[in-house]
C-alpha positions as CSV (number, residue, x, y, z in Angstrom):
1,X,2.9,8.5,-12.5
2,X,0.9,7.3,-9.5
3,X,1.8,4.1,-7.7
4,X,0.4,2.2,-4.7
5,X,2.9,0.6,-2.4
6,X,1.1,-2.2,-0.6
7,X,2.6,-3.2,2.7
8,X,2.3,-6.9,3.6
9,X,3.6,-8.5,6.9
10,X,2.6,-10.9,9.5
11,X,-0.1,-9.0,11.4
12,X,0.3,-11.1,14.5
13,X,4.0,-10.1,14.7
14,X,3.3,-6.4,14.0
15,X,0.4,-6.1,16.4
16,X,2.4,-7.8,19.1
17,X,5.0,-5.0,19.1
18,X,5.3,-3.0,22.3
19,X,4.5,0.7,22.2
20,X,8.2,1.4,22.2
21,X,8.9,-1.0,19.2
22,X,6.0,0.5,17.3
23,X,7.0,4.1,18.0
24,X,10.6,3.2,16.8
25,X,9.3,1.9,13.5
26,X,6.9,4.8,13.1
27,X,9.8,7.2,13.8
28,X,11.9,5.6,11.1
29,X,9.0,5.8,8.7
30,X,8.5,9.5,9.6
31,X,12.1,10.2,8.5
32,X,11.4,8.5,5.1
33,X,8.1,10.5,4.7
34,X,9.9,13.7,5.5
35,X,12.7,12.9,3.0
36,X,10.2,12.0,0.2
37,X,8.2,15.2,0.6
38,X,5.5,15.7,-2.0
39,X,6.3,12.4,-3.8
40,X,4.4,10.7,-1.0
41,X,0.7,11.1,-0.9
42,X,-1.8,9.5,1.5
43,X,-0.6,6.6,3.6
44,X,-3.0,4.3,5.5
45,X,-2.3,1.8,8.3
46,X,-5.1,-0.8,8.4
47,X,-6.4,-2.3,11.6
48,X,-6.0,-6.1,11.9
49,X,-8.0,-8.5,9.7
50,X,-10.1,-9.4,12.8
51,X,-11.7,-6.0,12.3
52,X,-12.4,-6.6,8.6
53,X,-15.7,-7.4,7.0
54,X,-15.9,-9.0,3.5
55,X,-18.6,-8.7,1.0
56,X,-18.5,-11.8,-1.2
57,X,-19.6,-10.9,-4.7
58,X,-22.0,-13.4,-6.2
59,X,-25.6,-13.6,-7.5
60,X,-26.6,-13.1,-3.8
61,X,-23.9,-11.1,-2.0
62,X,-22.9,-12.4,1.4
63,X,-21.3,-10.4,4.2
64,X,-18.6,-12.2,6.1
65,X,-16.9,-11.1,9.3
66,X,-13.1,-11.2,8.9
67,X,-10.7,-11.4,6.0
68,X,-11.4,-13.0,2.7
69,X,-8.5,-15.5,2.7
70,X,-6.2,-17.1,5.1
71,X,-2.6,-16.0,4.3
72,X,0.8,-16.0,5.9
73,X,1.1,-12.2,5.4
74,X,-1.7,-9.7,5.5
75,X,-2.2,-6.3,3.9
76,X,-1.3,-3.9,6.7
77,X,-1.5,-0.6,4.9
78,X,-0.5,1.2,1.8
79,X,1.2,4.4,0.5
80,X,0.3,6.4,-2.6
81,X,3.3,8.0,-4.3
82,X,3.8,10.1,-7.4
83,X,7.1,9.4,-9.1
84,X,8.4,9.3,-12.7
85,X,8.5,5.5,-13.3
86,X,8.7,2.0,-11.7
87,X,12.4,2.4,-10.9
88,X,11.6,5.5,-8.8
89,X,8.7,3.7,-7.1
90,X,11.1,0.8,-6.3
91,X,13.5,3.3,-4.8
92,X,10.8,4.6,-2.5
93,X,9.9,1.0,-1.5
94,X,13.6,0.3,-0.7
95,X,13.6,3.3,1.6
96,X,10.4,2.1,3.3
97,X,11.9,-1.4,3.7
98,X,15.0,0.1,5.4
99,X,12.8,1.8,7.9
100,X,10.4,-1.1,8.4
101,X,12.0,-4.5,7.6
102,X,10.1,-7.7,7.2
103,X,7.2,-8.7,5.0
104,X,6.9,-7.4,1.5
105,X,6.0,-4.3,-0.5
106,X,4.0,-4.8,-3.6
107,X,4.2,-1.9,-6.1
108,X,1.3,-1.3,-8.5
109,X,0.6,1.5,-10.9
110,X,-2.7,3.3,-10.1
111,X,-5.3,4.1,-12.7
112,X,-7.5,6.8,-11.2
113,X,-11.2,6.4,-11.4
114,X,-12.8,9.8,-11.1
115,X,-16.5,9.4,-11.9
116,X,-17.2,13.1,-11.4
117,X,-14.7,14.2,-14.0
118,X,-15.7,14.4,-17.6
119,X,-12.1,14.6,-19.0
120,X,-9.8,11.8,-17.8
121,X,-6.7,12.8,-15.8
122,X,-3.6,12.5,-18.1
123,X,-2.0,10.2,-15.5
124,X,-4.8,7.7,-16.1
125,X,-4.1,7.5,-19.8
126,X,-0.4,7.1,-19.2
127,X,-0.9,4.3,-16.8
128,X,-3.1,2.0,-18.9
129,X,-0.1,0.2,-20.2
130,X,2.3,0.0,-17.3
131,X,5.9,-1.0,-17.9
132,X,7.0,-4.5,-17.1
133,X,10.2,-5.4,-15.3
134,X,12.1,-8.4,-16.3
135,X,13.8,-10.2,-13.4
């Protein structure tokens, strides 16, 4: 099953890291990536929200410089993983947290949208009714 692990943190804090601090975090994350092997798909590190542009959906779309909402933590990046279930996805998130503490990781099942495919990917069908975790 495919999952997205969305990485939220205070971007002012993260982008204030020295090169050495950033390299240390990236080095710890590289160890996790290596350990996960093929379970880990694409990972993306987003630039700060000051580089964002938002398209407001309405009857007349409006383009706005900057992020959509003011929040304490911003989406800084995401990982795509392929694991058996939510528990396995949470295990990956725990490993990422150990390498890069602070903020939060949001785990969401992915339903692929492949408009050029006539037959849906089996993983899409399996993910239409994701399991729920009870706290």
